[in-house]
C-alpha positions as CSV (number, residue, x, y, z in Angstrom):
1,R,-16.1,8.0,25.5
2,L,-15.9,5.9,22.4
3,R,-18.8,7.8,20.7
4,R,-17.0,11.1,21.4
5,L,-13.7,9.8,20.0
6,I,-15.5,8.7,16.8
7,Q,-17.4,12.0,16.5
8,T,-14.3,14.1,16.9
9,K,-12.6,11.8,14.3
10,T,-9.8,11.0,16.8
11,I,-10.4,7.3,16.1
12,R,-12.3,5.4,13.5
13,V,-13.7,1.8,13.4
14,S,-12.7,-0.3,10.5
15,A,-12.4,-3.9,9.4
16,V,-8.9,-5.3,9.1
17,T,-7.9,-8.4,7.1
18,N,-6.8,-11.2,9.3
19,V,-3.6,-12.3,7.6
20,A,-3.5,-15.5,9.6
21,R,-6.6,-16.7,7.7
22,L,-5.1,-16.3,4.2
23,K,-3.6,-19.4,2.6
24,N,-0.3,-17.9,1.4
25,P,-0.3,-14.1,2.2
26,I,2.2,-12.1,0.2
27,L,2.8,-8.4,1.2
28,A,4.2,-6.6,-1.8
29,Y,6.2,-3.4,-1.2
30,L,6.2,-1.4,-4.4
31,F,9.0,1.2,-4.7
32,I,8.0,3.5,-7.6
33,E,10.0,6.1,-9.4
34,A,8.2,8.9,-11.3
35,D,9.7,10.0,-14.6
36,E,9.6,13.7,-13.5
37,A,9.4,15.2,-10.0
38,F,6.2,17.0,-10.8
39,H,4.4,13.7,-11.5
40,I,5.0,12.3,-8.0
41,D,1.8,13.6,-6.5
42,A,-0.4,12.6,-9.5
43,V,1.1,9.1,-9.5
44,A,0.7,8.7,-5.7
45,Q,-3.0,9.8,-6.0
46,A,-3.6,7.4,-8.9
47,L,-2.1,4.6,-6.7
48,A,-4.2,5.6,-3.7
49,D,-7.3,5.4,-5.9
50,L,-6.7,1.7,-6.7
51,P,-8.7,-0.6,-4.4
52,Q,-5.9,-3.2,-4.4
53,I,-3.4,-0.8,-2.8
54,S,-3.7,-0.4,0.9
55,F,-0.9,2.1,1.7
56,V,0.7,4.9,-0.3
57,A,3.4,7.4,0.8
58,T,5.7,9.7,-0.9
59,L,9.4,9.2,0.0
60,L,12.7,11.0,0.0
61,G,15.6,8.7,-1.1
62,R,16.0,5.9,-3.6
63,S,12.4,6.0,-4.8
64,D,9.6,8.5,-4.9
65,I,6.6,6.5,-3.7
66,L,6.0,3.4,-1.6
67,A,2.8,1.5,-2.2
68,M,1.8,-1.7,-0.4
69,T,-0.7,-4.5,-1.3
70,L,-1.6,-7.8,0.2
71,V,-2.3,-10.7,-2.1
72,E,-2.5,-14.5,-1.9
73,E,-0.7,-15.4,-5.1
74,G,2.3,-14.0,-6.9
75,D,0.4,-13.8,-10.2
76,Q,-1.8,-11.1,-8.6
77,V,1.3,-8.9,-8.1
78,T,2.4,-9.5,-11.6
79,E,-1.0,-8.6,-13.0
80,L,-1.2,-5.4,-10.9
81,L,2.2,-4.3,-12.0
82,H,1.9,-4.9,-15.7
83,Q,-1.8,-4.3,-16.3
84,T,-2.4,-1.4,-13.9
85,I,0.6,0.4,-12.4
86,D,2.9,0.4,-15.5
87,R,0.1,2.1,-17.3
88,I,-0.2,5.1,-14.9
89,P,1.1,8.2,-16.6
90,G,4.3,9.4,-15.0
91,V,5.5,6.0,-13.7
92,H,9.1,5.5,-14.7
93,R,10.1,2.3,-12.8
94,V,8.7,0.0,-10.2
95,R,10.9,-2.1,-8.0
96,Y,9.4,-4.5,-5.4
97,S,10.0,-6.7,-2.5
98,L,7.7,-9.5,-1.4
99,G,7.1,-10.3,2.2
100,Q,6.3,-14.1,2.3
101,H,6.6,-15.1,6.0
102,F,5.0,-12.9,8.6
103,I,6.8,-13.0,11.9
104,K,4.7,-10.3,13.6
105,H,1.6,-8.6,12.2
106,D,0.2,-6.0,14.6
107,F,-3.3,-4.9,13.4
108,R,-2.7,-1.6,15.0
109,W,-0.9,0.7,12.6
110,C,0.1,3.0,15.5
111,V,-0.8,3.1,19.1
112,L,-2.6,6.2,20.4
113,T,-1.0,7.1,23.7
């Protein structure tokens, strides 16, 4: 059954970071605004291409894009913001929130029922 689910691409097997093993895990939620609406898809794709970014979604509401990254030090977020994301053409503004204490971390992103 497992082989069939993998072959039909219903599920995939992957390695997941064990947050409990990190010294000081910081989950950074990056709320990104594009300077023009037609830049949203290009900015989202550029973010998705970055190995440091683990999640990218376009949004409706206060920001255009949500990106997430997991780091061990705040300096890593600062460097990512100023050396990489701020330089992506079409990025107007980046606001962020940092998750510093994990109360629950379910390795399953969603449950297949």
